[in-house]
LOSEKE-593975 format. One record per residue (C-alpha): y, x, z; residue in one letter. Coordinates in steps of 0.25 Angstrom, whole numbers, padded with zeros to 4 digits, always signed. Layout:
<sites>
YXZA ...
</sites>
This chain:
<sites>
-0386+0019+0084X -0374+0010+0083X -0383-0003+0083X -0391+0003+0095X -0379+0007+0103X -0373-0007+0102X -0359-0013+0103X -0355-0005+0115X -0356+0008+0108X -0349+0004+0096X -0337-0001+0104X -0337+0012+0112X -0336+0020+0099X -0325+0011+0094X -0317+0014+0106X -0318+0029+0105X -0313+0028+0091X -0302+0019+0094X -0297+0028+0105X -0298+0041+0096X -0290+0034+0086X -0279+0029+0096X -0278+0043+0101X -0276+0049+0088X -0266+0039+0084X -0258+0041+0097X -0258+0056+0095X -0252+0054+0081X -0242+0044+0084X -0237+0045+0098X -0230+0058+0096X -0223+0053+0085X -0219+0040+0092X -0215+0047+0105X -0206+0057+0097X -0193+0051+0091X -0191+0055+0077X -0180+0064+0073X -0172+0064+0060X -0164+0077+0061X -0166+0091+0055X -0158+0104+0053X -0146+0103+0044X -0147+0114+0033X -0140+0117+0020X -0144+0125+0008X -0134+0136+0011X -0141+0138+0025X -0154+0142+0018X -0158+0157+0018X -0160+0164+0005X -0175+0162+0006X -0174+0147+0009X -0170+0135+0000X -0164+0121+0004X -0175+0110+0003X -0167+0098-0003X -0178+0089+0002X -0179+0094+0017X -0164+0098+0017X -0168+0111+0024X -0170+0126+0021X -0184+0130+0016X -0189+0144+0014X -0193+0148+0000X -0207+0153-0003X -0210+0168-0004X -0203+0176-0015X -0192+0165-0016X -0178+0164-0012X -0167+0153-0012X -0162+0149-0026X -0147+0148-0030X -0145+0133-0026X -0153+0135-0013X -0162+0123-0015X -0174+0131-0021X -0181+0145-0021X -0182+0155-0032X -0190+0168-0034X -0186+0181-0028X -0182+0192-0038X -0195+0198-0044X -0203+0185-0043X -0206+0176-0054X -0207+0161-0053X -0221+0156-0056X -0219+0141-0051X -0208+0132-0050X -0209+0117-0046X -0195+0115-0044X -0187+0117-0031X -0192+0128-0021X -0207+0126-0026X -0208+0139-0034X -0218+0151-0034X -0214+0165-0036X -0222+0178-0040X -0218+0192-0040X -0215+0199-0053X -0223+0212-0057X -0216+0225-0054X -0214+0228-0069X -0208+0215-0072X -0199+0213-0060X -0189+0204-0067X -0188+0189-0067X -0184+0181-0080X -0172+0173-0080X -0180+0160-0078X -0188+0167-0066X -0202+0163-0072X -0206+0177-0077X -0206+0192-0073X -0200+0202-0083X -0196+0216-0084X -0181+0219-0083X -0177+0233-0089X -0162+0232-0085X -0165+0228-0070X -0164+0215-0062X -0154+0206-0057X -0153+0202-0043X -0161+0190-0046X -0172+0199-0052X -0169+0195-0066X -0167+0205-0078X -0153+0211-0079X -0146+0214-0092X -0133+0222-0094X -0120+0215-0098X -0119+0210-0112X -0135+0209-0113X -0143+0197-0112X -0157+0196-0105X -0169+0193-0114X -0182+0189-0107X -0190+0182-0118X -0193+0183-0132X -0187+0173-0143X -0199+0164-0141X -0198+0164-0126X -0209+0175-0123X -0206+0183-0110X -0203+0197-0113X -0210+0207-0104X -0196+0215-0102X -0182+0208-0102X -0172+0214-0112X -0157+0215-0112X -0150+0212-0125X -0136+0216-0128X -0127+0205-0134X -0121+0210-0148X -0106+0210-0145X -0102+0216-0159X -0093+0209-0168X -0104+0202-0176X -0110+0195-0164X -0100+0196-0152X -0110+0191-0142X -0112+0193-0127X -0121+0189-0116X -0119+0175-0111X -0117+0172-0096X -0132+0171-0093X -0135+0184-0100X -0146+0177-0109X -0140+0176-0123X -0129+0182-0131X -0117+0173-0135X -0104+0176-0143X -0092+0182-0135X -0081+0173-0131X -0071+0173-0143X -0059+0179-0135X -0067+0191-0133X -0070+0193-0148X -0055+0189-0152X -0050+0199-0142X -0059+0211-0143X -0069+0208-0154X -0080+0210-0144X -0087+0203-0132X -0079+0212-0122X -0065+0210-0117X -0061+0224-0115X -0047+0229-0112X -0036+0227-0116X -0041+0213-0118X -0040+0202-0107X -0052+0196-0101X -0049+0183-0094X -0057+0170-0091X -0069+0176-0100X -0060+0177-0112X -0054+0189-0118X -0040+0190-0123X -0033+0201-0131X -0022+0209-0123X -0013+0209-0136X -0013+0193-0136X -0002+0184-0134X -0005+0181-0119X +0006+0184-0109X +0003+0197-0102X +0007+0192-0088X -0002+0190-0077X -0007+0175-0076X -0006+0168-0062X -0019+0162-0057X -0012+0155-0046X -0015+0141-0043X -0002+0133-0040X -0003+0123-0028X +0003+0119-0016X +0010+0129-0006X -0001+0138-0001X -0011+0133-0011X -0008+0143-0023X -0018+0154-0025X -0026+0161-0036X -0035+0151-0043X -0048+0157-0048X -0048+0147-0060X -0035+0152-0064X -0038+0166-0062X -0050+0165-0071X -0046+0156-0082X -0031+0154-0083X -0028+0167-0091X -0040+0165-0101X -0036+0150-0103X -0022+0153-0106X -0025+0165-0115X -0036+0157-0123X -0026+0145-0124X -0014+0154-0128X -0022+0165-0137X -0033+0156-0143X -0027+0142-0141X -0040+0138-0135X -0039+0123-0132X -0049+0123-0120X -0041+0135-0114X -0028+0128-0116X -0033+0116-0109X -0039+0125-0097X -0025+0132-0096X -0019+0118-0095X -0028+0114-0085X -0025+0126-0076X -0010+0123-0078X -0013+0108-0073X -0022+0114-0061X -0009+0122-0058X -0001+0108-0057X +0006+0111-0070X +0015+0120-0062X +0024+0129-0070X +0029+0142-0065X +0033+0156-0069X +0019+0161-0065X +0010+0164-0076X +0000+0152-0072X -0007+0142-0080X +0005+0133-0083X +0014+0144-0087X +0003+0149-0096X +0001+0135-0102X +0016+0134-0104X +0017+0148-0110X +0006+0143-0120X +0013+0130-0123X +0027+0136-0125X +0021+0147-0134X +0013+0137-0143X +0025+0129-0147X +0022+0131-0161X +0009+0123-0160X +0010+0109-0163X +0010+0098-0152X -0001+0088-0149X +0002+0074-0153X +0017+0077-0155X +0018+0079-0140X +0027+0091-0138X +0021+0094-0124X +0007+0095-0130X +0005+0108-0137X -0007+0110-0147X -0019+0116-0140X -0013+0115-0126X -0015+0103-0116X -0003+0095-0113X +0001+0098-0099X +0016+0096-0098X +0027+0087-0103X +0038+0098-0103X +0047+0103-0092X +0060+0098-0097X +0069+0091-0087X +0069+0076-0089X +0057+0075-0097X +0048+0067-0088X +0057+0055-0088X +0056+0055-0103X +0041+0056-0103X +0039+0045-0093X +0050+0035-0097X +0054+0037-0111X +0043+0032-0120X +0034+0019-0116X +0020+0019-0119X +0018+0011-0132X +0009+0001-0126X +0010-0012-0117X +0003-0015-0104X +0001-0029-0098X -0005-0035-0086X -0013-0046-0092X -0020-0049-0106X -0033-0045-0112X -0027-0038-0124X -0016-0031-0116X -0015-0017-0110X -0018-0019-0095X -0024-0005-0092X -0019+0009-0092X -0029+0017-0101X -0028+0031-0097X -0036+0042-0103X -0038+0056-0100X -0041+0069-0108X -0049+0077-0098X -0052+0092-0097X -0060+0101-0089X -0054+0113-0082X -0058+0123-0093X -0050+0114-0103X -0062+0107-0110X -0059+0093-0114X -0068+0083-0107X -0065+0069-0112X -0056+0058-0113X -0057+0048-0102X -0050+0036-0096X -0045+0036-0082X -0053+0024-0078X -0064+0027-0068X -0055+0035-0059X -0053+0047-0067X -0040+0051-0060X -0043+0044-0047X -0050+0053-0037X -0052+0041-0027X -0066+0034-0029X -0066+0019-0032X -0072+0009-0040X -0070+0010-0055X -0063-0004-0055X -0053+0001-0045X -0051+0014-0051X -0048+0008-0065X -0038-0002-0059X -0028+0010-0059X -0026+0008-0074X -0024-0007-0074X -0010-0008-0078X +0000-0013-0068X -0010-0010-0056X -0004-0001-0046X -0015+0008-0041X -0017+0016-0028X -0029+0023-0024X -0030+0032-0012X -0042+0040-0006X -0046+0052+0002X -0057+0061-0005X -0065+0072+0001X -0062+0086-0005X -0077+0088-0006X -0078+0076-0015X -0067+0081-0024X -0073+0095-0025X -0086+0089-0029X -0080+0079-0039X -0070+0088-0046X -0076+0102-0046X -0067+0105-0058X -0054+0098-0062X -0053+0089-0074X -0040+0088-0081X -0034+0075-0087X -0024+0072-0098X -0020+0058-0096X -0016+0048-0107X -0013+0033-0107X -0021+0026-0118X -0014+0015-0125X -0014+0006-0138X -0001+0006-0146X +0004-0005-0155X -0005+0000-0167X -0017-0002-0158X -0019+0014-0158X -0025+0020-0146X -0015+0031-0140X -0014+0039-0128X -0001+0042-0120X +0000+0055-0112X +0002+0052-0097X +0011+0062-0090X +0008+0068-0076X +0018+0071-0065X +0011+0082-0057X +0018+0082-0043X +0012+0096-0041X +0018+0102-0053X +0028+0114-0050X +0038+0119-0060X +0043+0132-0055X +0039+0129-0041X +0045+0115-0041X +0038+0102-0039X +0046+0095-0050X +0037+0083-0051X +0040+0079-0037X +0054+0077-0040X +0060+0063-0039X +0067+0065-0053X +0057+0063-0064X +0066+0072-0073X +0061+0084-0066X +0046+0080-0068X +0037+0089-0076X +0026+0080-0082X +0012+0085-0085X -0001+0080-0092X -0014+0085-0086X -0020+0082-0073X -0032+0084-0064X -0038+0078-0052X -0045+0089-0044X -0044+0104-0046X -0055+0112-0038X -0055+0124-0047X -0041+0130-0047X -0041+0131-0032X -0053+0141-0032X -0050+0155-0028X -0058+0168-0032X -0071+0160-0037X -0072+0147-0044X -0085+0145-0037X -0078+0144-0024X -0073+0132-0017X -0059+0129-0021X -0048+0133-0011X -0039+0122-0015X -0042+0109-0023X -0031+0102-0030X -0032+0087-0031X -0024+0076-0037X -0021+0068-0024X -0011+0059-0030X -0011+0053-0044X -0001+0042-0048X +0000+0035-0061X +0014+0028-0064X +0016+0018-0075X +0031+0015-0078X +0034+0002-0085X +0045+0003-0096X +0058-0005-0092X +0060-0018-0097X +0047-0019-0104X +0040-0032-0107X +0027-0027-0112X +0022-0018-0102X +0027-0004-0108X +0025+0008-0099X +0030+0022-0099X +0019+0033-0099X +0012+0033-0086X +0014+0045-0076X +0003+0052-0068X +0009+0058-0055X -0001+0067-0049X -0001+0076-0036X -0011+0086-0032X -0015+0092-0019X -0021+0105-0016X -0032+0104-0005X -0036+0116+0002X -0051+0116+0002X -0057+0119+0016X -0068+0109+0019X -0070+0100+0007X -0079+0091+0015X -0069+0088+0025X -0056+0088+0017X -0051+0076+0009X -0039+0073+0000X -0031+0060-0002X -0030+0055-0016X -0021+0044-0022X -0021+0038-0036X -0011+0027-0040X -0005+0020-0052X +0009+0014-0051X +0017+0005-0060X +0032+0007-0061X +0044+0001-0068X +0059+0003-0066X +0064-0006-0055X +0078-0003-0057X +0081-0016-0064X +0074-0024-0053X +0082-0016-0042X +0095-0020-0049X +0091-0035-0050X +0087-0035-0035X +0100-0028-0032X +0108-0038-0040X +0101-0050-0033X +0103-0043-0019X +0118-0042-0023X +0120-0056-0027X +0112-0062-0016X +0118-0053-0006X +0132-0057-0010X +0128-0072-0008X +0122-0068+0005X +0136-0062+0009X +0143-0075+0005X +0132-0084+0012X +0134-0075+0025X +0149-0077+0024X +0148-0092+0023X +0138-0092+0035X +0147-0083+0043X +0159-0092+0040X +0151-0104+0044X +0146-0097+0057X +0161-0094+0060X +0165-0108+0059X +0153-0113+0067X +0157-0103+0079X +0172-0107+0078X +0177-0093+0076X +0186-0089+0064X +0187-0075+0068X +0179-0064+0060X +0173-0055+0071X +0161-0046+0073X +0152-0058+0076X +0156-0064+0063X +0152-0051+0055X +0139-0050+0063X +0136-0065+0059X +0139-0062+0045X +0130-0051+0045X +0119-0059+0051X +0121-0070+0040X +0121-0060+0029X +0108-0053+0035X +0101-0067+0033X +0107-0070+0020X +0104-0056+0015X +0090-0057+0020X +0088-0069+0011X +0094-0061-0001X +0084-0050+0002X +0072-0060+0003X +0076-0067-0010X +0077-0055-0018X +0064-0048-0012X +0056-0061-0014X +0062-0063-0028X +0059-0048-0032X +0045-0050-0026X +0042-0063-0034X +0048-0056-0047X +0038-0044-0046X +0026-0054-0042X +0028-0063-0053X +0033-0054-0064X +0023-0043-0061X +0010-0051-0059X +0013-0062-0070X +0017-0052-0081X +0008-0050-0093X +0015-0039-0101X +0021-0030-0090X +0036-0030-0088X +0037-0027-0073X +0029-0018-0064X +0029-0019-0048X +0039-0009-0041X +0031+0003-0035X +0032+0005-0020X +0044+0014-0020X +0051+0003-0028X +0047-0008-0018X +0055-0001-0007X +0068-0008-0010X +0061-0021-0011X +0054-0018+0003X +0068-0015+0008X +0074-0028+0004X +0062-0035+0011X +0065-0027+0023X +0080-0031+0023X +0077-0045+0021X +0068-0046+0033X +0077-0038+0042X +0089-0047+0038X +0081-0060+0039X +0076-0055+0053X +0090-0053+0057X +0094-0067+0052X +0082-0073+0059X +0085-0067+0072X +0099-0072+0071X +0095-0086+0069X +0085-0084+0080X +0096-0080+0090X +0105-0091+0085X +0094-0101+0088X +0091-0097+0102X +0106-0096+0106X +0111-0110+0102X +0118-0119+0111X +0110-0132+0113X +0112-0144+0122X +0104-0157+0124X +0113-0169+0126X +0107-0179+0134X +0112-0193+0131X +0104-0200+0142X +0112-0207+0152X +0108-0210+0167X +0102-0224+0169X +0108-0230+0182X +0108-0224+0196X +0098-0221+0206X +0099-0218+0221X +0098-0203+0225X +0097-0196+0238X +0108-0187+0242X +0104-0174+0248X +0110-0171+0262X +0116-0185+0264X +0103-0193+0266X +0107-0204+0258X +0106-0209+0243X +0116-0212+0232X +0116-0218+0218X +0115-0208+0206X +0114-0209+0191X +0100-0208+0186X +0098-0194+0181X +0095-0192+0166X +0081-0186+0163X +0082-0171+0158X +0068-0173+0152X +0073-0178+0138X +0082-0166+0137X +0070-0156+0141X +0062-0163+0131X +0072-0162+0119X +0075-0147+0123X +0060-0144+0123X +0058-0151+0109X +0070-0142+0104X +0063-0130+0110X +0050-0133+0102X +0057-0135+0089X +0065-0122+0090X +0054-0114+0082X +0048-0126+0074X +0047-0121+0059X +0045-0128+0046X +0033-0119+0043X +0021-0115+0052X +0022-0100+0053X +0007-0098+0056X +0003-0106+0044X +0013-0098+0036X +0008-0085+0040X -0007-0089+0038X -0005-0095+0025X +0003-0083+0019X -0008-0074+0024X -0019-0083+0018X -0012-0084+0004X -0010-0069+0004X -0023-0063+0010X -0033-0074+0007X -0028-0081-0006X -0024-0067-0011X -0010-0068-0014X -0008-0054-0009X -0015-0049-0022X -0003-0053-0030X +0005-0042-0023X -0005-0031-0028X +0002-0021-0038X -0006-0026-0050X -0005-0036-0061X -0016-0045-0056X -0011-0059-0051X -0025-0062-0045X -0026-0067-0030X -0039-0060-0028X -0044-0046-0030X -0058-0041-0031X -0062-0032-0020X -0068-0022-0031X -0054-0021-0038X -0043-0012-0036X -0032-0018-0026X -0018-0012-0030X -0008-0010-0019X +0002-0021-0015X +0016-0022-0020X +0025-0024-0008X +0034-0033-0017X +0023-0042-0022X +0018-0043-0007X +0031-0048-0003X +0032-0057-0015X +0019-0063-0013X +0020-0065+0002X +0035-0070+0002X +0031-0080-0009X +0019-0085-0001X +0027-0086+0012X +0038-0094+0006X +0029-0103-0002X +0020-0106+0010X +0033-0107+0019X +0040-0117+0009X +0027-0125+0008X +0027-0126+0023X +0041-0130+0024X +0040-0141+0013X +0027-0146+0020X +0034-0146+0033X +0047-0153+0028X +0040-0163+0018X +0027-0167+0026X +0026-0162+0040X +0040-0166+0045X +0039-0179+0038X +0025-0184+0042X +0021-0175+0054X +0033-0169+0063X +0047-0166+0061X +0051-0159+0074X +0066-0157+0070X +0068-0172+0068X +0059-0175+0079X +0068-0167+0088X +0080-0175+0084X +0072-0188+0087X +0068-0183+0100X +0083-0181+0104X +0086-0195+0100X +0074-0200+0108X +0078-0191+0120X +0093-0195+0119X +0096-0180+0118X +0106-0174+0108X +0106-0159+0105X +0118-0151+0104X +0116-0137+0097X +0127-0126+0095X +0122-0115+0086X +0136-0109+0085X +0148-0110+0093X +0154-0122+0085X +0142-0127+0077X +0128-0133+0080X +0120-0145+0079X +0119-0159+0086X +0107-0168+0087X +0111-0182+0091X +0100-0187+0100X +0107-0198+0107X +0098-0210+0109X +0103-0223+0102X +0097-0230+0114X +0106-0223+0124X +0094-0218+0132X +0081-0211+0130X +0076-0210+0145X +0067-0222+0144X +0053-0227+0145X +0043-0227+0133X +0044-0242+0130X +0059-0241+0129X +0058-0228+0121X +0049-0234+0111X +0058-0247+0110X +0070-0238+0107X +0062-0230+0096X +0057-0243+0090X +0072-0249+0089X +0076-0236+0082X +0065-0237+0072X +0069-0252+0069X +0083-0248+0068X +0087-0257+0079X +0096-0247+0085X +0107-0238+0081X +0103-0224+0074X +0102-0211+0081X +0114-0204+0074X +0126-0198+0081X +0134-0207+0071X +0131-0222+0073X +0122-0228+0063X +0117-0214+0058X +0105-0206+0060X +0112-0192+0060X +0107-0185+0073X +0109-0170+0069X +0122-0164+0066X +0128-0150+0064X +0140-0149+0073X +0153-0140+0072X +0160-0141+0086X +0174-0138+0089X +0178-0127+0097X +0183-0136+0108X +0170-0143+0109X +0163-0129+0110X +0172-0124+0121X +0169-0137+0129X +0154-0135+0126X +0155-0120+0131X +0161-0123+0144X +0150-0133+0148X +0139-0124+0142X +0144-0112+0150X +0141-0119+0163X +0128-0124+0157X +0122-0111+0154X +0129-0102+0165X +0116-0099+0172X +0108-0098+0159X +0100-0111+0161X +0090-0116+0170X +0081-0104+0170X +0089-0099+0182X +0091-0112+0189X +0082-0109+0200X +0090-0097+0204X +0103-0103+0202X +0112-0111+0212X +0112-0126+0213X +0127-0126+0209X +0124-0118+0196X +0113-0128+0193X +0121-0140+0196X +0132-0134+0187X +0123-0132+0175X +0118-0146+0177X +0133-0151+0177X +0135-0142+0165X +0123-0148+0158X +0128-0162+0160X +0142-0158+0156X +0137-0153+0143X +0128-0165+0141X +0140-0174+0144X +0150-0166+0135X +0141-0165+0123X +0138-0180+0124X +0152-0184+0125X +0155-0175+0113X +0145-0182+0105X +0151-0195+0109X +0165-0191+0105X +0170-0192+0119X +0179-0179+0118X +0189-0182+0107X +0194-0168+0108X +0180-0163+0104X +0176-0174+0095X +0167-0172+0082X +0165-0178+0069X +0153-0181+0061X +0152-0177+0046X +0143-0172+0035X +0143-0158+0030X +0148-0155+0016X +0137-0151+0006X +0144-0137+0005X +0144-0136+0020X +0129-0139+0020X +0126-0128+0010X +0134-0117+0016X +0130-0121+0030X +0144-0121+0036X +0155-0131+0040X +0168-0131+0033X +0175-0139+0043X +0179-0132+0056X +0178-0141+0069X +0192-0140+0074X +0195-0152+0083X +0182-0160+0081X +0168-0155+0080X +0160-0159+0067X +0146-0165+0067X +0139-0163+0054X +0128-0173+0050X +0115-0165+0049X +0103-0172+0043X +0096-0159+0041X +0094-0156+0055X +0100-0143+0054X +0100-0141+0069X +0086-0135+0066X +0093-0122+0061X +0093-0119+0076X +0078-0120+0076X +0067-0112+0068X +0066-0125+0060X +0079-0124+0053X +0077-0109+0049X +0064-0109+0042X +0069-0102+0030X +0074-0090+0039X +0061-0090+0047X +0052-0091+0034X +0059-0079+0027X +0059-0071+0040X +0044-0073+0042X +0042-0070+0027X +0050-0057+0027X +0043-0053+0040X +0030-0055+0034X +0034-0047+0021X +0040-0036+0029X +0027-0034+0037X +0019-0035+0025X +0027-0025+0017X +0026-0015+0028X +0011-0016+0031X +0005-0023+0018X -0003-0033+0026X -0001-0048+0025X -0009-0052+0037X -0001-0042+0047X +0012-0047+0041X +0007-0062+0043X +0003-0059+0058X +0016-0052+0061X +0024-0063+0055X +0018-0073+0063X +0019-0065+0075X +0034-0063+0073X +0035-0078+0071X +0029-0081+0084X +0037-0071+0091X +0051-0076+0086X +0046-0090+0089X +0043-0086+0103X +0057-0080+0104X +0064-0092+0098X +0057-0102+0108X +0059-0093+0120X +0073-0090+0118X +0076-0103+0113X +0070-0110+0125X +0079-0101+0134X +0092-0104+0126X +0088-0119+0126X +0086-0119+0141X +0099-0111+0143X +0108-0120+0135X +0102-0134+0139X +0098-0132+0154X +0084-0136+0150X +0073-0129+0158X +0066-0119+0149X +0053-0123+0156X +0053-0136+0149X +0055-0130+0135X +0041-0128+0130X 
</sites>
């Protein structure tokens, strides 16, 4: 048929099939493609399922059980209803149930068989037996009985048996029942408590026992754990000397914060037993440790704590380095559960006492000797409840090896800050003589805070939120001897409301301390001696200042000046002492092998930080004083240039001309003044390079790691290792050392290379004065100042380039006289002490010169005032020039060298009475009026500013930024105010000072 139909029919059939297939595909696919997929479904929890539903752990939703089934106890499966036996169980909800016959309506304990129950049924449909009977469903060989039987356990003297908690076998009665009543019943007048039976005629106190849980105000209530087990534990410990019960009683005392009161609580009961067992021997000859009892207290005698903590050093040595040396603190703990059972010996490594999670290496760093450790975190309350359902108790010991290579342990005392002794928190007192030391601790107690039912969520959970381990070094030790470590612990009671939204802050720390009294004494001695020298130096400077201002009277200004000088000297004293102290701790702590010194703790650093603050404040006062002195100096530029001939000049208003002297160009004066303005803030170091280099060595190279409070001297630290906190003293020592070293290197390079081979701006300024035929007259005090002799040896400087070069060539070839003020000398710079007569004459001219506060107000002043200022300027120029040329015999001067002692003390012994004195000055000391001559003050001020900022914020980068910022601010102020002063004193237009 296909052959006869031909190709056309075949193609038609193929088209039909293709169309049908495409239609089917579109019907199946298009709805899915056009409808966007969803990935949400109803949220259900197991407790929301009804009694005939179970929670499907795969589908995460409630699913109905099959017929004759109900939800099991967990809620994630199904069980048969009462009266139905199980005939198939493939795990989970996949079970099949079958109804039992009427004559066998009970179900066996395993649920697989039906059985007749003569004594009735329980709510679950299983056979019921009276109290004291056990249920028997099978024969000895396991054959199922047709009818269950209830067998009474033999409680007679030969057997003393009773049904167990499951009711399926007979067990021997608890020994206390037999001891008290010679039976398995605790009938009156015997006392039944905590599933134990005690005779009413025993030695136990008859008073009512308090089950109150001691805590913070408003947090005390009746603990279900204490109500249920306190009396029985105390009775078993006291009557039967039961070791586990004694440990359990001790645990309850620890859970009550070792607090002792008149109430008959856990600690009172423990102390009662302790005091009434004095006849028993002690454990390991320790009087506080009674046989059969745990060691909880060190005694309550006043002054006992200091003896325990600082009377007997540990018989072992510790060191920072060495393979065979003791470099680790090996703590071990005997751990107990809440019921008093001994769990195990364990080391504290791995974070046993550290609630905050971290890597094992970082957790174990807490026990590296000499490493100050600090760990803080915030933990969810739900996690704590999950990780610590019941408390674990620890007795901490320090393991060590004595001189005979014998392994021993030393008990570590505990200072519980929550301990109350007759309602007083004695361990929070600042005096250690009032402390009551204890032994046992726990981390989390979620049991004693439960009320009414131990299965309920705790009302309050008690957490060790602060644990601090203190190690004290023995004074004057050279071998790393320490006193017994002290664990200080503080607990917090957390009111449990919503554990998933509540959290608690936890801290764990290890600190090392030594008596710093000797160090403080040595520091005070150094401050006293150097402070006395500072007073003497300040008196000498004040005396020199009085001579320089020409005033013999002691007035308020003199006192203020002395205080300013003393502030500067005292700042240097504080700086020297603090830097010496910092270097001492840096070198001796980091370099020692056998430990003899430990770093001061933060509280002991406060005095050091105060000294640094004083150094900065006093140095800032001295710096501001110098800054003000520099911007208020008297300065005048003496122009030695003389007019060259005469010119014809038109006369206004007359229409004619007349001859006049050629005016001297002012540009040379402007040029010298501008150069003076430029060198005002020139320094011997580059401030930006200084700051960047210090930060580079601290942050990049890693010198900041030397300031960490551990024994390592490495400049690099692994990111996975623990990073201790920084010591403020070591940060100060490292940063000051780097700052000074880099600064000194810059100064040496500047003086030894840059000024010799590149540029010396101070000497260049003096040369410029000579080339410009300008001298500089400076008065820093009323009768003291500096003189730069710039008079040209050629007689003039306003010339062309050819003649200028010729003059310089003649100087280079010694074809002319030298530049010095004294003929045939090179001395151009002098310190000058002027007489009072010369000063008075200077002031009379200067008053006219500065009457209108300089040329900034010339545009608004009258022509007569301007002409008067011009006349005063020429008068001052003529007067000072004639003074230098010895024209005024009544105001003459002499030239001499300073004595060596005068140079050392920085003062002049001779007073310029009739004649002024010019002291030869080859050291260019006029630079003291500039930043250049005060580099030491600037360097130390910047250093102290950097350190103060770093001590405040612990950030080298921020300190560097702020230091550079203040440098630029003061530089701007110095330039701006200096320009105004220069313009005011010299009539130089400020617009020409760049």
